[in-house]
KEKE-3310 file (N, C-alpha, C; in steps of 0.2 Angstrom, whole numbers, plus 5000, padded with zeros to 4 digits):
npx = (4956:4962:4956:4960:4952:4954:4945:4929:4919:4907:4912:4921:4913:4904:4913:4917:4905:4902:4914:4912:4901:4906:4913:4925:4936:4934:4940:4936:4944:4942:4946:4939:4932:4919:4905:4896:4881:4883:4875:4869:4864:4863:4864:4860:4862:4856:4866:4873:4864:4861:4872:4870:4857:4861:4868:4859:4853:4842:4828:4829:4834:4824:4814:4817:4821:4819:4812:4812:4800:4805:4818:4820:4828:4832:4831:4842:4839:4825:4818:4812:4808:4820:4824:4817:4821:4816:4814:4807:4806:4817:4820:4813:4820:4834:4835:4837:4833:4833:4839:4837:4844:4846:4863:4867:4857:4860:4873:4871:4862:4871:4881:4873:4869:4882:4885:4876:4879:4893:4898:4907:4916:4918:4929:4931:4940:4953:4966:4977:4994:5006:5010:5017:5025:5027:5032:5019:5010:5003:5007:4998:5000:4994:4989:4985:4992:4990:4993:4990:4988:4987:4981:4979:4977:4965:4963:4952:4951:4947:4946:4957:4967:4978:4986:4987:4995:5007:5011:5012:5015:5009:5006:5002:4985:4975:4967:4950:4943:4930:4919:4909:4894:4883:4868:4853:4836:4821:4806:4794:4794:4792:4783:4771:4774:4788:4794:4802:4812:4825:4837:4844:4853:4866:4878:4890:4886:4877:4863:4858:4844:4836:4824:4825:4825:4811:4805:4805:4815:4825:4838:4852:4864:4876:4885:4899:4908:4926:4942:4952:4956:4958:4954:4949:4941:4926:4917:4917:4910:4900:4896:4879:4873:4883:4883:4869:4870:4879:4871:4860:4855:4847:4831:4815:4809:4820:4829:4821:4821:4835:4837:4833:4840:4842:4844:4851:4862:4875:4888:4904:4916:4931:4933:4943:4954:4963:4978:4977:4979:4990:4993:4986:4989:5001:5011:5003:4993:4980:4971:4954:4939:4937:4950:4958:4954:4950:4936:4927:4912:4902:4896:4889:4893:4903:4901:4895:4904:4913:4906:4904:4918:4920:4912:4918:4931:4930:4925:4935:4945:4939:4940:4953:4967:4979:4984:4990:4988:4975:4972:4978:4969:4957:4960:4962:4949:4942:4948:4947:4933:4931:4941:4935:4923:4928:4935:4924:4916:4924:4923:4909:4906:4909:4897:4888:4892:4889:4876:4860:4854:4846:4856:4868:4865:4866:4869:4868:4858:4853:4863:4871:4880:4872:4868:4878:4885:4891:4889:4887:4893:4906:4923:4939:4939)
npy = (4909:4911:4919:4928:4937:4949:4952:4953:4962:4974:4979:4968:4957:4960:4961:4947:4941:4947:4943:4929:4928:4931:4921:4918:4909:4911:4915:4921:4929:4933:4942:4942:4930:4928:4935:4949:4957:4974:4985:4996:5008:5010:5020:5019:5025:5026:5023:5014:5004:4999:4990:4980:4975:4970:4959:4951:4953:4961:4958:4952:4962:4972:4967:4971:4984:5003:5015:5032:5045:5058:5068:5079:5094:5103:5116:5116:5120:5125:5116:5120:5118:5119:5114:5103:5087:5077:5060:5049:5046:5041:5028:5028:5039:5036:5022:5013:5010:5020:5016:5013:5004:4992:4989:4976:4969:4970:4965:4952:4947:4947:4938:4926:4924:4922:4910:4902:4902:4899:4888:4888:4898:4909:4912:4912:4920:4922:4931:4941:4939:4941:4945:4937:4939:4930:4928:4923:4922:4924:4922:4920:4922:4918:4923:4913:4902:4896:4894:4900:4901:4912:4918:4931:4945:4953:4967:4971:4977:4987:5004:5006:4998:4985:4980:4990:4998:4991:4989:5002:5011:5024:5042:5046:5045:5060:5070:5075:5085:5082:5073:5058:5050:5036:5027:5016:5017:5010:5010:5008:5014:5027:5042:5043:5055:5057:5047:5047:5053:5064:5078:5087:5102:5114:5126:5119:5106:5091:5080:5066:5056:5041:5029:5011:4993:4989:5000:4997:5001:5016:5024:5034:5046:5056:5071:5081:5096:5097:5101:5092:5075:5057:5043:5032:5021:5012:5006:5011:5012:5025:5036:5039:5050:5060:5061:5066:5078:5085:5087:5095:5107:5105:5103:5098:5086:5080:5078:5069:5058:5054:5051:5038:5026:5009:4998:5007:5011:5020:5024:5030:5040:5046:5056:5054:5060:5054:5055:5056:5042:5038:5026:5011:4997:4984:4974:4959:4962:4971:4986:4990:4999:5007:5004:5008:5021:5030:5038:5052:5052:5061:5063:5051:5041:5031:5017:5015:5018:5008:4997:5000:5000:4986:4980:4986:4982:4969:4968:4973:4963:4953:4957:4959:4949:4950:4953:4964:4974:4974:4979:4992:4997:4997:5006:5018:5019:5022:5032:5046:5049:5044:5052:5064:5062:5060:5072:5080:5075:5078:5092:5094:5092:5105:5112:5112:5121:5134:5146:5139:5138:5139:5142:5137:5124:5122:5112:5100:5093:5078:5073:5070:5060:5049:5043:5035:5021:5007:4994:4993:5004:5013:5007:5013:5027)
npz = (4933:4949:4963:4977:4990:5002:5016:5022:5021:5014:5002:4999:4999:4988:4978:4977:4973:4961:4954:4954:4947:4935:4931:4938:4950:4967:4983:4999:5012:5028:5043:5055:5067:5067:5058:5063:5068:5068:5072:5063:5051:5033:5018:5001:4986:4969:4960:4967:4971:4958:4955:4965:4962:4949:4954:4958:4971:4973:4975:4988:4996:4995:5004:5016:5015:5016:5006:5007:5004:5004:5010:5024:5028:5042:5054:5067:5080:5081:5073:5061:5044:5031:5019:5007:5000:4987:4985:4979:4966:4960:4955:4942:4937:4937:4934:4944:4962:4976:4992:5009:5022:5035:5040:5043:5037:5023:5023:5027:5017:5006:5011:5012:4998:4993:4999:4993:4979:4979:4988:5004:5000:5008:5021:5038:5051:5046:5046:5038:5038:5030:5013:4999:4984:4969:4954:4944:4954:4971:4988:5002:5019:5034:5051:5058:5055:5043:5025:5009:4991:4977:4961:4960:4972:4980:4990:5001:5013:5021:5029:5037:5031:5032:5021:5012:5020:5021:5007:5002:5011:5016:5020:5037:5044:5046:5058:5055:5060:5066:5076:5078:5082:5083:5082:5085:5085:5092:5083:5088:5100:5098:5094:5080:5071:5073:5066:5054:5040:5042:5042:5055:5058:5061:5067:5068:5071:5067:5064:5056:5052:5049:5043:5044:5040:5037:5042:5056:5064:5068:5061:5067:5064:5071:5071:5077:5078:5082:5089:5091:5092:5096:5095:5082:5080:5076:5084:5097:5113:5119:5133:5136:5142:5140:5127:5124:5131:5122:5112:5117:5113:5102:5094:5101:5096:5090:5101:5108:5100:5100:5113:5115:5112:5106:5119:5126:5119:5112:5100:5097:5087:5080:5065:5052:5039:5025:5014:4996:4987:4975:4968:4966:4965:4966:4957:4957:4966:4972:4977:4984:4986:5002:5006:4995:4993:5005:5012:5018:5028:5023:5011:5009:5000:5002:5003:4991:4982:4984:4980:4966:4962:4964:4953:4942:4943:4941:4928:4921:4923:4917:4904:4901:4900:4906:4923:4928:4918:4918:4931:4929:4920:4928:4938:4930:4925:4936:4944:4943:4945:4958:4965:4964:4971:4984:4987:4987:4997:5008:5008:5010:5023:5029:5027:5037:5047:5051:5054:5051:5034:5018:5008:5012:5009:4996:4982:4988:4982:4973:4959:4943:4947:4952:4941:4937:4929:4933:4929:4915:4909:4901:4900:4905:4908)
capx = (4960:4961:4956:4959:4949:4955:4940:4922:4914:4902:4916:4924:4908:4902:4918:4916:4899:4903:4919:4909:4896:4910:4917:4932:4936:4935:4940:4936:4947:4939:4950:4935:4930:4912:4903:4890:4877:4886:4869:4870:4861:4867:4860:4862:4859:4855:4873:4875:4859:4861:4876:4867:4852:4864:4871:4854:4851:4837:4822:4830:4835:4818:4810:4818:4823:4815:4813:4809:4798:4808:4822:4820:4834:4829:4835:4844:4836:4818:4815:4809:4811:4824:4824:4815:4823:4811:4818:4803:4806:4824:4820:4812:4825:4841:4835:4838:4830:4836:4837:4840:4844:4850:4869:4867:4852:4863:4878:4868:4860:4877:4884:4868:4870:4888:4885:4872:4883:4900:4898:4914:4920:4919:4933:4932:4946:4959:4970:4983:5001:5010:5009:5023:5023:5032:5030:5012:5007:5004:5006:4995:5002:4989:4991:4983:4997:4988:4996:4986:4991:4982:4984:4979:4974:4961:4963:4946:4951:4944:4949:4963:4970:4985:4989:4989:5001:5013:5013:5013:5018:5006:5006:4997:4979:4975:4960:4947:4939:4924:4918:4903:4890:4878:4864:4847:4830:4815:4801:4788:4795:4792:4776:4772:4777:4795:4796:4803:4819:4827:4843:4844:4859:4868:4883:4895:4883:4871:4860:4855:4841:4832:4821:4828:4822:4804:4803:4805:4821:4827:4846:4854:4871:4876:4892:4900:4915:4931:4948:4957:4953:4963:4952:4946:4937:4919:4913:4918:4904:4900:4891:4873:4872:4888:4880:4863:4872:4882:4865:4855:4852:4843:4824:4812:4809:4827:4831:4817:4824:4842:4837:4830:4844:4841:4849:4854:4869:4878:4895:4907:4922:4934:4933:4950:4956:4969:4980:4975:4984:4991:4994:4981:4991:5008:5011:4996:4989:4976:4966:4947:4935:4941:4957:4961:4952:4946:4931:4923:4905:4897:4892:4885:4895:4908:4900:4893:4910:4916:4902:4906:4924:4919:4909:4922:4937:4928:4924:4942:4949:4936:4941:4960:4969:4985:4981:4993:4985:4968:4972:4979:4962:4953:4962:4960:4942:4939:4952:4944:4926:4932:4944:4930:4919:4932:4935:4917:4914:4928:4920:4902:4906:4909:4891:4884:4896:4886:4868:4857:4850:4846:4862:4873:4864:4867:4873:4866:4853:4856:4865:4873:4883:4868:4867:4884:4883:4897:4888:4887:4896:4913:4929:4945:4939)
capy = (4913:4910:4926:4929:4943:4950:4957:4951:4968:4975:4979:4961:4952:4962:4959:4940:4939:4949:4939:4922:4928:4932:4914:4917:4905:4916:4914:4928:4928:4938:4941:4940:4923:4928:4941:4950:4964:4980:4989:5003:5009:5012:5023:5017:5028:5022:5020:5008:4998:4996:4985:4975:4972:4966:4953:4946:4954:4966:4956:4951:4969:4975:4964:4975:4991:5008:5021:5037:5049:5064:5070:5086:5098:5107:5120:5112:5122:5126:5111:5122:5115:5123:5112:5096:5084:5071:5054:5043:5045:5039:5022:5031:5044:5033:5015:5009:5013:5023:5012:5014:4998:4990:4987:4969:4966:4970:4960:4945:4945:4945:4931:4921:4924:4919:4903:4898:4902:4897:4886:4887:4903:4913:4908:4917:4919:4922:4937:4941:4941:4944:4943:4936:4938:4926:4927:4924:4919:4927:4918:4923:4919:4920:4923:4906:4897:4893:4897:4899:4904:4914:4921:4939:4946:4960:4970:4975:4976:4993:5011:5005:4992:4983:4978:4996:5001:4987:4990:5009:5016:5031:5046:5044:5049:5066:5071:5079:5090:5080:5067:5056:5046:5032:5023:5014:5017:5006:5015:5007:5019:5034:5044:5043:5060:5056:5041:5050:5055:5071:5081:5093:5105:5120:5128:5114:5099:5089:5073:5063:5051:5038:5023:5005:4987:4990:5005:4995:5004:5022:5024:5041:5048:5063:5074:5088:5099:5096:5103:5087:5068:5052:5037:5032:5015:5013:5003:5013:5014:5032:5037:5042:5057:5064:5062:5070:5085:5088:5090:5098:5113:5103:5103:5093:5080:5077:5076:5063:5052:5052:5049:5031:5021:5002:4995:5013:5011:5024:5023:5037:5039:5052:5056:5055:5060:5051:5058:5052:5037:5038:5020:5006:4990:4982:4967:4955:4964:4978:4988:4991:5002:5011:5002:5011:5028:5031:5044:5054:5050:5067:5062:5045:5037:5027:5010:5015:5018:5001:4993:5002:4996:4978:4979:4989:4978:4962:4969:4974:4957:4949:4960:4960:4943:4951:4956:4971:4978:4975:4984:4999:4999:4998:5013:5023:5020:5024:5037:5053:5049:5043:5057:5070:5061:5060:5079:5083:5073:5082:5099:5095:5093:5112:5115:5112:5124:5141:5146:5135:5142:5136:5144:5132:5117:5122:5107:5094:5089:5073:5075:5065:5054:5044:5039:5032:5014:5002:4988:4993:5010:5012:5006:5017:5034)
capz = (4938:4956:4966:4984:4992:5009:5019:5021:5021:5008:4996:4998:4997:4982:4973:4976:4970:4954:4951:4953:4941:4928:4930:4942:4956:4972:4990:5003:5019:5033:5049:5061:5067:5066:5056:5067:5067:5072:5073:5060:5045:5027:5013:4995:4980:4963:4957:4971:4970:4951:4956:4969:4958:4944:4957:4960:4978:4973:4979:4995:5000:4995:5009:5022:5014:5016:5001:5009:4999:5004:5016:5026:5031:5047:5059:5073:5087:5080:5069:5055:5038:5027:5012:5006:4994:4985:4983:4977:4958:4958:4950:4936:4934:4936:4933:4950:4967:4982:4997:5016:5025:5041:5037:5043:5032:5017:5023:5028:5011:5002:5013:5010:4991:4991:5001:4988:4972:4980:4995:5006:4997:5013:5026:5043:5056:5042:5046:5034:5041:5025:5006:4996:4977:4966:4947:4942:4960:4977:4993:5008:5025:5039:5058:5061:5052:5036:5019:5003:4985:4973:4955:4961:4978:4980:4996:5002:5021:5024:5029:5040:5027:5033:5015:5009:5023:5019:5000:5000:5017:5015:5025:5042:5043:5050:5061:5050:5064:5068:5079:5076:5086:5079:5086:5082:5090:5090:5081:5092:5106:5095:5091:5072:5068:5073:5062:5047:5038:5042:5045:5059:5058:5063:5071:5069:5073:5063:5065:5051:5055:5044:5044:5041:5042:5036:5047:5063:5067:5065:5062:5067:5064:5074:5070:5080:5077:5087:5087:5091:5094:5095:5093:5076:5079:5074:5089:5104:5116:5122:5138:5133:5145:5137:5120:5125:5133:5116:5107:5121:5110:5097:5095:5106:5093:5089:5107:5110:5096:5102:5120:5116:5108:5108:5124:5128:5116:5106:5098:5095:5084:5076:5058:5050:5032:5022:5008:4990:4985:4967:4965:4969:4964:4966:4955:4957:4972:4970:4983:4983:4991:5007:5006:4990:4993:5010:5010:5024:5027:5022:5005:5009:4994:5003:5001:4984:4978:4984:4975:4959:4962:4963:4947:4937:4943:4938:4921:4919:4923:4912:4897:4900:4903:4910:4928:4929:4913:4921:4937:4927:4917:4933:4941:4925:4925:4943:4949:4943:4949:4965:4968:4965:4977:4990:4989:4988:5004:5013:5008:5012:5031:5031:5026:5043:5053:5052:5055:5046:5029:5012:5004:5014:5007:4989:4980:4991:4978:4969:4953:4938:4950:4953:4935:4935:4928:4934:4926:4908:4907:4897:4904:4903:4910)
cpx = (4958:4962:4955:4957:4950:4950:4933:4917:4910:4906:4919:4919:4905:4906:4918:4910:4899:4908:4916:4905:4900:4914:4923:4931:4938:4935:4940:4939:4945:4943:4945:4933:4923:4910:4896:4887:4880:4881:4870:4866:4865:4862:4864:4859:4859:4861:4875:4870:4859:4866:4873:4861:4855:4867:4865:4851:4845:4831:4823:4831:4828:4813:4811:4819:4817:4817:4809:4806:4802:4813:4821:4826:4831:4834:4836:4840:4828:4815:4812:4812:4814:4824:4821:4818:4819:4816:4814:4803:4813:4824:4818:4817:4832:4841:4836:4835:4835:4834:4840:4839:4848:4857:4869:4863:4856:4869:4876:4865:4866:4880:4879:4869:4876:4888:4881:4876:4890:4901:4906:4918:4922:4923:4934:4938:4953:4962:4976:4989:5005:5008:5016:5022:5029:5030:5023:5008:5008:5003:5004:4997:4998:4992:4989:4987:4996:4992:4992:4990:4986:4985:4984:4976:4971:4960:4957:4945:4950:4949:4956:4967:4977:4989:4991:4995:5007:5015:5015:5016:5015:5007:5001:4991:4979:4967:4956:4943:4932:4924:4911:4900:4885:4874:4857:4842:4824:4809:4795:4788:4794:4785:4777:4775:4785:4798:4797:4811:4820:4834:4842:4851:4860:4874:4888:4893:4877:4869:4856:4851:4836:4829:4824:4824:4814:4801:4802:4810:4822:4834:4847:4862:4872:4884:4893:4907:4919:4937:4953:4953:4958:4960:4948:4941:4930:4914:4915:4912:4905:4894:4885:4872:4877:4885:4874:4865:4875:4877:4859:4851:4847:4835:4821:4812:4815:4829:4827:4820:4830:4842:4835:4834:4842:4847:4853:4861:4870:4885:4898:4914:4925:4934:4940:4951:4962:4971:4978:4981:4985:4991:4990:4983:4998:5008:5004:4992:4986:4971:4959:4944:4939:4948:4961:4960:4947:4942:4928:4916:4900:4893:4888:4887:4901:4907:4898:4899:4914:4912:4903:4913:4924:4917:4915:4929:4936:4928:4931:4946:4946:4938:4949:4963:4975:4983:4984:4990:4978:4967:4973:4972:4957:4954:4960:4953:4939:4942:4948:4937:4927:4936:4939:4925:4922:4933:4929:4915:4917:4925:4913:4902:4906:4902:4887:4887:4892:4879:4865:4853:4851:4852:4867:4871:4864:4871:4872:4861:4857:4858:4867:4877:4879:4866:4873:4882:4889:4896:4889:4891:4903:4918:4935:4944:4935)
cpy = (4912:4916:4925:4936:4944:4955:4955:4956:4969:4975:4972:4956:4954:4960:4951:4938:4941:4945:4932:4922:4929:4926:4913:4912:4910:4913:4920:4926:4934:4937:4939:4933:4922:4935:4943:4957:4969:4986:4996:5003:5011:5015:5021:5020:5024:5019:5014:5002:4995:4990:4979:4971:4967:4959:4949:4948:4959:4964:4955:4957:4972:4973:4968:4983:4996:5013:5027:5042:5056:5064:5077:5088:5103:5111:5116:5114:5123:5120:5113:5119:5120:5121:5105:5093:5078:5066:5048:5041:5042:5033:5024:5035:5040:5025:5010:5013:5016:5019:5014:5007:4997:4987:4979:4966:4965:4965:4953:4943:4943:4939:4925:4919:4920:4912:4899:4897:4899:4894:4885:4893:4908:4910:4913:4915:4918:4929:4937:4943:4944:4941:4942:4934:4934:4925:4928:4922:4924:4923:4922:4919:4922:4919:4916:4900:4895:4897:4895:4903:4906:4917:4929:4939:4953:4962:4974:4975:4983:4999:5010:4999:4991:4982:4985:4999:4997:4988:4997:5013:5023:5035:5045:5048:5055:5068:5077:5085:5089:5074:5065:5051:5042:5028:5021:5015:5013:5010:5014:5011:5026:5036:5044:5049:5061:5051:5043:5051:5062:5073:5087:5096:5112:5121:5122:5107:5098:5082:5071:5057:5048:5031:5017:4999:4988:4995:5003:4999:5011:5023:5032:5041:5055:5065:5080:5090:5098:5098:5097:5080:5063:5046:5037:5026:5017:5010:5004:5015:5021:5032:5041:5049:5062:5066:5067:5077:5088:5091:5092:5104:5112:5103:5097:5086:5076:5074:5069:5057:5049:5049:5041:5026:5014:5000:5001:5014:5016:5023:5029:5035:5045:5051:5058:5055:5057:5054:5053:5048:5036:5031:5015:4999:4990:4975:4964:4956:4971:4979:4990:4994:5007:5010:5006:5019:5029:5038:5046:5053:5055:5066:5056:5041:5032:5020:5010:5014:5011:4996:4994:4999:4989:4977:4981:4984:4971:4963:4970:4967:4952:4951:4960:4954:4944:4955:4963:4976:4979:4980:4991:5001:5001:5005:5019:5024:5023:5030:5044:5054:5049:5049:5063:5069:5062:5068:5082:5081:5077:5090:5100:5095:5100:5115:5116:5116:5130:5140:5143:5139:5138:5137:5138:5125:5117:5116:5100:5090:5084:5075:5069:5059:5048:5040:5035:5024:5010:4996:4988:4999:5009:5011:5011:5025:5038)
cpz = (4945:4960:4973:4986:4999:5011:5017:5022:5015:5002:4994:4995:4990:4976:4972:4972:4962:4950:4949:4947:4935:4927:4933:4948:4962:4979:4994:5010:5023:5040:5055:5061:5066:5063:5060:5065:5072:5073:5070:5053:5039:5022:5006:4989:4974:4960:4961:4970:4963:4951:4959:4965:4952:4947:4960:4967:4978:4977:4986:4999:5000:5001:5015:5021:5014:5010:5003:5003:4998:5010:5017:5029:5036:5051:5065:5079:5086:5077:5063:5049:5033:5020:5012:4999:4993:4982:4979:4970:4956:4954:4943:4933:4932:4934:4938:4956:4972:4988:5004:5019:5031:5038:5037:5038:5025:5017:5023:5021:5006:5004:5011:5002:4989:4993:4996:4981:4973:4987:4997:5004:5003:5019:5032:5048:5052:5042:5043:5038:5036:5018:5003:4988:4974:4959:4946:4948:4966:4983:4999:5014:5031:5046:5061:5058:5045:5031:5013:4997:4981:4967:4956:4968:4978:4988:4997:5010:5024:5025:5032:5037:5029:5027:5012:5013:5022:5012:4999:5005:5016:5021:5030:5041:5048:5052:5057:5054:5066:5071:5078:5081:5081:5084:5082:5087:5087:5089:5085:5099:5104:5093:5083:5069:5068:5069:5055:5046:5038:5044:5048:5059:5060:5068:5073:5071:5068:5065:5059:5053:5049:5046:5041:5043:5042:5040:5054:5067:5064:5067:5063:5067:5066:5073:5074:5078:5083:5085:5087:5094:5092:5092:5086:5075:5079:5079:5096:5107:5119:5127:5135:5136:5142:5130:5120:5127:5127:5112:5111:5118:5104:5099:5099:5102:5092:5096:5110:5107:5099:5109:5121:5112:5110:5113:5127:5125:5111:5106:5095:5092:5081:5069:5055:5042:5031:5016:5002:4988:4977:4964:4969:4969:4964:4963:4954:4963:4971:4976:4980:4988:4996:5008:5001:4991:4999:5009:5017:5023:5024:5016:5004:5003:4996:5001:4994:4980:4978:4980:4968:4958:4960:4956:4941:4937:4940:4931:4918:4918:4918:4905:4896:4904:4907:4916:4929:4924:4916:4926:4934:4924:4922:4936:4936:4924:4931:4946:4949:4946:4956:4969:4969:4970:4984:4992:4990:4995:5009:5014:5011:5020:5033:5031:5032:5049:5055:5054:5049:5041:5023:5007:5006:5012:4999:4986:4983:4987:4974:4962:4948:4941:4951:4947:4933:4934:4928:4930:4919:4905:4904:4902:4901:4904:4905)
residu = (MET:ASN:VAL:ALA:ILE:VAL:GLY:GLY:GLY:ILE:GLY:GLY:LEU:ALA:THR:ALA:LEU:ALA:MET:ILE:GLN:ALA:GLY:PHE:LYS:VAL:THR:VAL:TYR:GLU:ARG:SER:ALA:LYS:LEU:VAL:ASP:LEU:GLY:ALA:GLY:ILE:THR:LEU:ALA:PRO:ASN:ALA:THR:ARG:VAL:LEU:TYR:HIS:LEU:GLY:LEU:GLY:PRO:THR:LEU:GLU:GLU:THR:ALA:VAL:THR:PRO:PRO:GLN:THR:GLU:TYR:ARG:HIS:TYR:ARG:THR:GLY:ALA:VAL:ILE:MET:ARG:LEU:MET:THR:LYS:ASP:PHE:ARG:ALA:LEU:TYR:GLY:ALA:PRO:TYR:LEU:ARG:LEU:HIS:ARG:TRP:ASP:LEU:GLN:HIS:ALA:MET:ILE:THR:ARG:LEU:ALA:ALA:VAL:ALA:PRO:GLY:ALA:LEU:ARG:LEU:GLY:PHE:SER:VAL:ASP:ARG:LEU:GLU:SER:SER:GLY:GLU:HIS:VAL:THR:LEU:ARG:PHE:ALA:ASN:GLY:GLN:VAL:GLU:THR:ALA:ASP:ILE:VAL:ILE:ALA:ALA:ASP:GLY:ILE:ARG:SER:ALA:ILE:ARG:GLU:THR:LEU:PHE:ASN:PRO:ALA:PRO:PRO:GLY:PHE:ALA:GLY:PHE:VAL:ALA:TRP:ARG:GLY:LEU:VAL:ASP:THR:SER:GLN:LEU:PRO:PRO:HIS:LEU:GLN:GLU:SER:ALA:VAL:ALA:PHE:GLY:HIS:GLY:ARG:HIS:ILE:ASN:ARG:TYR:LEU:VAL:ARG:ARG:GLY:GLU:LEU:LEU:ASN:PHE:ILE:ALA:VAL:ALA:ARG:ARG:ASP:LYS:TRP:GLU:ALA:GLU:GLY:TRP:THR:ILE:PRO:ALA:PRO:LEU:ASP:GLU:PHE:LEU:ALA:GLU:PHE:SER:SER:PHE:ASP:GLU:GLY:THR:ARG:THR:ILE:ILE:SER:LYS:PRO:VAL:LEU:GLY:GLN:VAL:PHE:LYS:TRP:GLY:LEU:PHE:GLY:ARG:PRO:TRP:LEU:GLU:GLN:TRP:SER:ALA:GLY:ARG:VAL:VAL:LEU:LEU:GLY:ASP:ALA:ALA:HIS:PRO:MET:LEU:PRO:PHE:LEU:GLY:GLN:GLY:ALA:ALA:ASN:ALA:LEU:GLU:ASP:ALA:MET:ILE:LEU:THR:ARG:CYS:LEU:ALA:SER:GLU:SER:ASN:PRO:GLU:ARG:ALA:PHE:ALA:LEU:TYR:GLN:LYS:THR:ARG:ALA:SER:ARG:VAL:ARG:ALA:ALA:THR:GLU:GLN:ALA:ALA:ARG:ARG:GLY:GLU:ARG:TYR:LEU:GLY:GLU:PRO:ASN:ALA:ASP:SER:LEU:LYS:GLY:ASN:GLU:PRO:GLY:GLU:GLU:TYR:ALA:TYR:ASP:ALA:VAL:GLY:GLY:PRO:LEU:GLY:GLY)
# end
């Protein structure tokens, strides 16, 4: 079977690696002419790393990953510890580790692995203009004039998926009531006691910070409540002084960290929710990851669910020769879990709105979702 994957992000690359491992012929079409470091961190719970280790990426990721012994939740103004969550035993508990990575380290490892197992499978500068289905084939027409044909198309083109919009014309996104900032800090510029994982929160704002790239960098994500916002993009530069003013009521340590972003760069975007999509496939085209089920970031499970999708979809196609039936099995296997995570992520953002206390953090402890096994668990729900 000839598989075309649209999108060279984490979901698309993981799908390509899983499909090639299962014996499929795969081509990944990425619209960007060059994949670049966007300067961000990523947290991967055991349900996600289980897939990455199965794909042979574990040793490479461990070269740069950080596994924190704990995460502390702290009062935004005083810095007092409200709750500690221990993370060091996750490999023993769930059979896979909890990793924090620079996002580019993950993506680069996947690109390198793909080049090794399927040279030439990743094609850059291919933006899909339209898809045309005909019997057992799908024709992909690209903005650069190229035309390709595949047996199936997997749309892993992200939260603003053009293929999802074309196939299903879903309701437009709605502003979720939060804006976010992100940045990286060189830990050589910080005193040792600030080189740690912590979440400071309260009164509609929170800042999550954690180490990546062997501890050489500290990634932070800051979120604040807003009544309205327009821009959704993830790479919009933001004035540093405006950002610092927004979080000026936070404790001294947090203010020190966020005042030192690499090159003075912080990025700002609005968080938008999207309605649940009841159908993920049409004929021989199927959605994956954020294209199928966009998720707000408060649960830290967006990338994990894309990785799970990649593994489950591959297994469904390997076990069911008819693509339409395989897609139905894939959605049946995934829908209830993903919908629960999507709804939980939306609710979790509300926990940071009031005065910080332990009651508002109930349910933040890791649970059975970390034990989910996309590699060997049952298919069919």
